[in-house]
N, C-alpha and C positions, 0 to 999 in steps of 0.2 A: 754304119752298117750293124749286124746283130748276126749272132752267131746262130749255124744252123743244128739240130740234134741231127748225130751222125750215129747213137747207141741204137741198134736194133732193139734190146728189149725194153728200152724203154720209146720205140716207137711202136710198139704192139701194143702194150700197154696204153698207150695213146691212144692208138687206133680204138682200142679195147671200149674206152674211158666215153670215145668218141658215137659206139651202136656198131662200129665199122668190122668186118671179121675181117683179119690179118691174113688168111691163106689168099683172099680177092688181091692184095695189095704184094704178094708176094716178088712181081716184076720190079715192085718200085723198093721194097727189102732187100733184094739183091745186088744191088749197087753196096748196101753199107755191109752186106754180111762178106764181100767180095772185097774191101778194099777202098771205099770211099774217107778217106781222112776227114779228122776235123776240117771245117769252114766255115766261115763266112763272108761277108761282102757289104759293098754298098753301091748301089746302081741308080747314077741318077738319073740314066735316061731323059731323051730327046724331050719327050712331055714337061718334062717339070722344068728343063732349059727353058723351054717356050711361054709355061707357066709365069715363069720370074720376068723373065723378056718384056711380057707383054701385063705383067703385074695384076695377071687374073690369079681370085685365091681362091679356085678351084681347079686342079686336074680336067674336072669333068669341060671344063671350057677352053682347052685347049687340045683334046682328043678327038681323033676322027672320029673312030668307033668305041666310043666308052665300054667298057665290061664290064659293070658292076655285078655285084652278086642277085640283082632282080631280073640279071639279063638271060634268059631262057638257053637261048641259039647263038653262038660265033654268028 
């Protein structure tokens, strides 16, 4: 799993570094301003289980509608 960033000031700085206007992210940042605790997680997911069971090397081969970074619409 991975530890998620929960500090609002760090999130705002990261948004600025990526050229994003933090005021457009207020709906998201409010979760962290008003009480989201430090959190992390591990999510195996059905697609990864299928990938292992079927012996595939890529999750794309077992995902019904793969949504990669080059996909423009859902």
